[in-house]
C-alpha positions in Angstrom: 40.7 178.4 -34.0 41.2 175.7 -36.6 41.5 176.6 -40.3 41.0 174.2 -43.2 41.5 174.6 -46.9 39.4 173.2 -49.7 41.3 173.2 -53.0 40.3 172.1 -56.5 43.4 170.5 -58.1 42.8 171.7 -61.6 41.8 175.3 -61.0 44.5 176.2 -58.5 41.8 178.1 -56.6 41.4 177.7 -52.8 39.0 178.9 -50.2 39.8 179.4 -46.6 37.2 178.1 -44.3 37.5 179.5 -40.8 35.8 181.2 -37.9 32.1 180.5 -37.9 32.5 178.3 -41.0 34.8 175.9 -39.2 33.1 172.5 -39.2 32.2 171.4 -35.8 29.9 168.6 -36.8 30.0 165.6 -39.1 28.8 167.6 -42.1 29.1 171.1 -43.4 26.4 173.6 -42.6 23.8 174.7 -45.1 25.6 178.1 -45.4 28.9 176.5 -46.4 27.5 174.2 -49.1 26.4 177.0 -51.5 29.7 178.7 -51.1 31.6 175.6 -52.0 29.3 175.0 -54.9 30.0 178.5 -56.2 33.8 178.1 -55.9 33.7 174.6 -57.5 31.7 175.9 -60.5 34.1 178.8 -60.9 37.0 176.5 -60.9 35.6 174.4 -63.7 34.6 177.5 -65.8 38.0 179.3 -65.8 39.8 176.8 -68.1 36.9 176.9 -70.6 37.0 180.7 -70.6 40.7 180.8 -71.2 41.2 177.8 -73.5 37.9 177.9 -75.4 34.8 175.8 -75.7 35.4 172.1 -75.1 39.1 172.6 -74.3 40.8 170.9 -71.4 43.2 172.4 -69.0 45.9 169.8 -69.8 49.3 170.4 -71.4 49.4 173.2 -74.0 51.8 174.4 -76.7 52.8 178.0 -76.6 55.0 179.0 -79.5 56.5 182.0 -81.1 58.1 182.7 -84.5 60.5 179.8 -84.4 59.0 176.7 -82.9 61.0 175.6 -79.8 63.8 178.1 -80.3 63.8 181.7 -79.0 60.0 181.5 -78.8 59.3 182.0 -75.2 57.7 179.3 -73.0 57.0 176.0 -74.6 55.4 172.9 -73.1 54.2 169.7 -74.8 51.8 166.9 -74.1 53.6 163.8 -73.0 52.8 161.9 -76.2 54.2 164.6 -78.5 57.9 164.6 -79.3 59.9 167.7 -78.6 60.2 170.2 -81.4 63.4 170.1 -83.5 64.2 166.6 -82.1 64.7 165.1 -85.6 62.2 162.3 -85.0 61.0 160.4 -88.1 57.9 161.9 -89.7 54.7 159.9 -89.1 53.2 158.0 -92.0 49.7 159.4 -91.5 51.0 162.7 -92.9 53.9 161.4 -95.1 56.2 163.8 -97.0 54.5 162.6 -100.2 51.1 163.7 -98.9 52.5 167.1 -97.8 54.1 167.5 -101.3 50.7 167.0 -102.9 49.2 169.5 -100.5 51.9 172.0 -101.2 51.3 171.8 -104.9 47.7 172.9 -104.1 49.0 176.1 -102.7 51.3 177.0 -105.6 50.4 179.7 -108.1 49.0 178.8 -111.6 50.5 180.1 -114.8 52.7 183.1 -114.5 54.6 182.3 -117.8 57.7 180.2 -118.3 61.2 181.6 -118.7 64.6 180.0 -118.4 66.7 183.1 -117.9 68.4 185.3 -115.3 65.1 187.2 -114.6 63.4 184.0 -113.5 66.4 183.1 -111.4 66.3 186.5 -109.6 62.6 186.1 -109.0 63.2 182.7 -107.4 65.8 184.2 -105.0 63.3 186.9 -103.9 60.7 184.2 -103.3 62.8 182.3 -100.8 64.0 184.2 -97.8 65.0 183.6 -94.2 63.6 185.7 -91.3 63.2 185.2 -87.6 64.8 181.8 -87.8 62.3 180.4 -90.3 61.9 180.1 -94.0 59.7 182.7 -95.6 58.4 181.4 -99.0 56.3 183.4 -101.3 55.8 181.4 -104.5 53.8 184.0 -106.5 57.0 186.2 -106.4 58.8 183.5 -108.4 57.4 184.5 -111.7 58.3 183.9 -114.4 59.4 180.5 -113.4 61.3 177.4 -114.6 61.1 173.7 -113.8 63.8 173.1 -111.1 62.8 176.4 -109.4 59.2 175.2 -109.2 60.0 171.9 -107.7 62.5 173.5 -105.3 59.7 175.8 -104.0 57.6 172.7 -103.3 60.5 171.0 -101.5 61.2 174.0 -99.3 57.4 174.5 -98.6 57.2 171.0 -97.2 60.3 171.5 -95.0 58.9 174.7 -93.6 55.5 173.1 -92.9 57.2 170.2 -91.0 59.3 172.8 -89.1 56.3 174.8 -88.2 54.7 171.6 -86.8 57.9 171.0 -84.8 58.7 167.8 -86.5 62.0 168.6 -88.2 64.9 170.9 -87.2 65.7 174.0 -89.2 68.4 176.0 -87.4 69.9 179.2 -88.8 72.8 177.5 -90.5 70.5 175.0 -92.3 68.2 177.9 -93.3 71.1 179.7 -94.9 72.2 176.6 -96.7 68.7 176.2 -98.3 68.6 179.7 -99.8 69.3 180.3 -103.5 72.5 182.3 -103.7 73.5 184.6 -106.6 76.0 183.1 -109.0 75.4 179.6 -107.4 76.9 177.2 -109.9 75.9 173.6 -110.6 77.1 171.3 -107.8 77.5 174.1 -105.3 75.5 173.8 -102.1 71.9 172.6 -101.9 70.4 174.6 -104.7 73.4 174.0 -106.9 72.7 170.3 -106.6 69.0 170.6 -107.1 69.4 172.7 -110.3 72.3 170.7 -111.8 72.3 168.7 -115.0 72.0 164.9 -114.6 70.7 163.5 -111.3 70.7 166.8 -109.3 67.9 166.1 -106.9 68.7 162.4 -106.6 72.3 163.2 -105.8 71.2 165.6 -103.0 68.9 163.0 -101.5 71.6 160.3 -101.6 74.3 162.5 -100.1 72.1 163.9 -97.3 70.2 160.7 -96.6 66.9 162.5 -97.3 65.4 159.6 -99.3 65.9 157.0 -101.9 66.1 157.0 -105.7 64.6 154.5 -108.1 63.4 154.1 -111.7 60.2 152.0 -111.6 56.9 153.6 -112.7 55.1 150.7 -110.9 56.7 151.9 -107.6 56.2 155.6 -108.2 53.3 157.4 -106.4 52.0 161.0 -106.4 54.4 163.4 -104.7 57.7 161.7 -105.9 60.2 164.1 -107.4 61.0 163.0 -110.9 63.7 163.9 -113.4 62.7 163.3 -117.0 65.3 162.9 -119.7 63.9 163.8 -123.1 66.9 162.5 -125.0 69.5 159.7 -124.5 72.1 162.0 -123.0 73.0 162.5 -119.4 75.0 165.6 -118.5 76.4 168.2 -120.9 74.2 167.3 -123.8 71.0 166.2 -122.0 67.5 167.7 -122.3 65.7 167.3 -119.0 62.8 168.4 -116.9 62.4 168.5 -113.1 58.8 167.7 -112.1 56.6 166.2 -109.4 55.1 162.9 -110.5 51.3 162.7 -110.3 50.3 159.5 -112.0 49.8 157.6 -115.2 46.7 158.0 -117.5 45.6 155.5 -120.0 44.1 157.0 -123.2 42.9 155.5 -126.5 46.1 156.8 -128.1 48.4 155.2 -125.4 49.9 155.6 -121.9 50.4 159.2 -120.6 52.4 160.5 -117.6 50.9 163.4 -115.6 53.1 165.7 -113.6 53.3 169.2 -112.1 56.0 171.7 -112.6 56.7 174.9 -114.5 56.0 174.0 -118.1 56.2 175.8 -121.4 54.5 178.0 -122.3 52.3 178.9 -119.4 54.4 178.3 -116.3 53.1 176.6 -113.1 50.6 173.8 -113.7 50.0 170.2 -114.7 51.0 168.5 -118.0 50.4 165.2 -119.6 52.8 163.7 -122.0 53.0 160.4 -124.0 55.1 157.8 -122.2 57.1 157.3 -125.4 58.5 160.8 -125.2 60.4 159.9 -122.1 63.9 158.4 -122.7 65.0 158.0 -119.1 63.5 158.7 -115.8 64.8 158.9 -112.2 62.4 159.2 -109.2 63.5 160.7 -105.8 61.2 160.1 -102.8 61.5 162.3 -99.7 61.5 159.8 -96.8 63.7 161.4 -94.1 63.2 165.1 -94.0 64.2 165.0 -90.4 67.8 164.6 -91.6 67.8 167.9 -93.5 70.6 169.2 -91.3 72.9 166.7 -93.0 73.2 169.3 -95.8 75.7 171.1 -93.6 77.9 168.0 -93.6 78.0 167.3 -97.3 80.9 168.8 -99.4 80.3 172.4 -100.4 81.1 171.5 -104.0 80.1 168.3 -105.7 82.6 167.6 -108.5 80.4 165.1 -110.3 77.5 167.5 -110.8 79.8 170.4 -111.6 81.3 168.3 -114.4 78.0 167.5 -115.9 78.1 171.0 -117.5 81.1 169.9 -119.6 81.0 166.2 -120.0 78.4 163.4 -120.4 77.7 160.7 -117.9 76.7 157.1 -118.4 73.6 155.4 -116.9 75.9 153.2 -114.8 77.8 156.1 -113.4 74.7 158.0 -112.6 73.2 155.0 -110.8 76.3 154.7 -108.6 76.3 158.4 -107.8 72.7 158.3 -106.5 72.7 154.8 -104.9 69.8 153.6 -106.9 71.3 150.1 -107.5 69.8 150.1 -111.0 72.6 150.3 -113.5 70.4 150.9 -116.5 68.4 153.8 -115.1 65.2 153.1 -116.9 65.1 153.6 -120.7 61.5 154.1 -121.5 61.9 153.9 -125.2 65.1 153.5 -127.3 63.7 155.2 -130.3 60.3 156.9 -130.7 58.1 155.4 -133.3 56.3 158.7 -133.6 58.4 161.2 -135.7 56.2 164.1 -134.8 56.7 163.5 -131.1 60.4 163.1 -131.5 60.6 166.3 -133.5 59.0 168.2 -130.6 61.4 167.0 -128.0 63.5 169.9 -126.6 67.2 169.8 -127.5 68.5 171.6 -124.4 68.2 171.3 -120.7 65.4 173.3 -118.9 67.4 175.6 -116.6 68.4 179.2 -116.6 72.0 180.3 -117.1 74.1 181.3 -114.1 74.7 185.0 -114.3 78.4 185.9 -114.6 80.1 187.5 -111.6 80.8 191.1 -111.9 84.4 192.0 -112.9 86.5 195.1 -112.1 86.9 197.3 -115.1 90.5 197.9 -116.2 92.2 201.2 -115.3 92.7 204.0 -117.8 96.4 203.1 -118.1 95.7 199.6 -119.2 92.4 199.9 -120.8 92.0 198.7 -124.4 89.2 199.0 -126.9 86.6 196.4 -126.0 86.3 193.5 -128.5 83.0 193.3 -130.3 81.0 190.3 -129.2 79.5 188.5 -132.2 75.8 187.7 -132.2 75.0 184.1 -131.4 75.0 182.0 -134.5 71.7 180.7 -135.8 70.8 177.5 -134.0 73.3 178.1 -131.1 72.7 176.8 -127.6 71.8 180.4 -126.4 69.0 180.8 -128.9 67.6 177.4 -128.1 67.7 178.3 -124.4 65.9 181.6 -124.7 63.6 180.9 -127.6 62.8 177.1 -127.5 59.1 176.3 -128.1 57.6 173.2 -126.6 54.1 173.4 -125.2 54.2 170.1 -123.4 57.4 170.6 -121.4 
């Protein structure tokens, strides 16, 4: 007796035709035709039942908590790059577009504070679990400017990682977290939060993107460092924001941006162009190179020094690879005395909490010295009590 098998290539179903159903003529019998029709219909229906209405039985992606790593079985369509491959991000969903989308998911308000409480809240809002970033922006309240923009930066990295378009291994994830007592110039956060060109320095060192100063070139989603005064470094007054655009009003040109601003916290602000003394844009162009943060020095001496000394525009331009030695000076002196008087006189960043010290033993203990209260007008009072509704 001869057996023959009819098999549908997509459904992996087969039917054995044998015995009295074995074809002994040029065509199948009337009894075989209905059976084959039934099997053929079932073969087409199974993929639709499993994959959903309108789905095909082609290549699928099966992922777990960490895309492409420790996530079980993963397969990809032939036109999709493998996850964690470090391939450049496509322009149709550029980092700038993702930054704009990320801002739409950020909380509103929550109050502004530049203190250790806000720093602790930021640390709790950025965690690493199951080989991925876990970001909960509402927990980062109260907030401050560099913390707000860092949340947006990390949210975009995590979204690209979730899509399988950039690598984020465990070592890189640890490097992106905000550590306690992390000083300016130390690691990724210590660069982002530093005086001077913190974000721009990080982008330049790690090859994440380029830095420039032209408002004509700027577009929504560019990170932007505003300098409220002429100083760079130890005496600067600055603000870390995401550029949104320029607005022409009867009273003049305004700049619109998103950040954590006084007094309300997360949200948009518009300021007269003439309030800005210097500006430095940083565009995220190569997030696929984020793992380069593991290769840069653990401590950046230039940014660390910005706590104690000033920097020149020429030096800052060299350190961020902008090629623009003047680093745009928007206005040498404001013609509006009221605007100038409202400009903050300190940088917008919380202090680094001092590390705990071991108390002296009873044998060597001495009466503690009385710490005098900060003098009126001191930097501490300015930091904790400054008032500027437009920052």
